C-alpha positions in Angstrom: 103.8 94.3 126.7 106.9 96.2 125.6 108.6 99.3 126.8 110.0 102.4 125.3 113.5 101.1 125.9 112.8 97.8 124.2 111.5 99.4 121.1 114.6 101.6 120.8 116.8 98.7 121.6 115.2 96.8 118.7 115.8 99.6 116.3 119.4 100.0 117.5 120.1 96.2 117.2 118.4 96.0 113.8 120.5 98.8 112.5 123.7 97.1 113.9 122.8 93.7 112.4 122.2 95.3 109.0 125.4 97.2 109.1 123.9 100.6 109.6 123.9 103.3 112.2 120.4 104.3 113.4 120.6 107.3 111.0 121.6 105.0 108.1 118.7 102.6 108.9 116.3 105.5 108.8 117.7 106.7 105.4 117.5 103.1 104.1 113.8 103.0 105.1 113.1 106.4 103.3 112.8 108.3 106.6 114.6 111.5 107.6 118.1 110.6 108.8 117.5 112.1 112.2 114.4 110.0 112.9 116.2 107.6 115.2 118.7 109.9 116.8 119.2 109.3 120.5 118.5 113.0 121.0 114.9 112.6 119.7 114.0 109.7 121.9 112.9 112.0 124.7 111.1 115.4 124.6 112.7 118.4 126.4 110.4 117.7 129.3 111.9 114.1 129.4 108.7 112.5 128.2 109.5 109.5 126.1 109.0 109.8 122.3 108.1 106.6 120.6 108.7 105.8 117.0 105.5 105.6 114.9 104.2 102.2 113.7 104.7 103.6 110.2 108.4 104.1 110.9 108.8 100.7 112.3 106.9 99.1 109.4 109.2 101.0 107.0 112.4 99.8 108.6 111.1 96.2 108.8 110.2 96.3 105.1 113.5 97.9 104.1 115.5 95.3 106.0 113.2 92.3 105.1 112.7 91.7 108.9 109.6 90.2 110.3 107.8 91.5 113.4 108.8 88.3 115.1 112.4 88.8 114.3 112.2 92.5 115.5 110.6 91.3 118.7 113.6 89.0 119.4 115.9 92.0 118.9 113.7 94.2 121.2 113.8 91.7 123.9 117.4 90.7 123.7 119.3 90.8 127.0 122.3 92.2 125.1 121.2 95.8 125.6 123.3 98.8 124.7 
């Protein structure tokens, strides 16, 4: 099982390891540059917003990262 926080941690860590901001990572993957903005991670009613599996697949493909490698980033104790 994984959490909302772990998924976003994985995206943030992947961006950092590849030398991108979360916005830069989104652009590199062909997504809108605001896709991974911190302001979009929760709805106005504070309900968590999760990235789509398609978005995750695109960033993994764009960075040549395996799901296993992403899982390690998600579960790192070095959280932001």
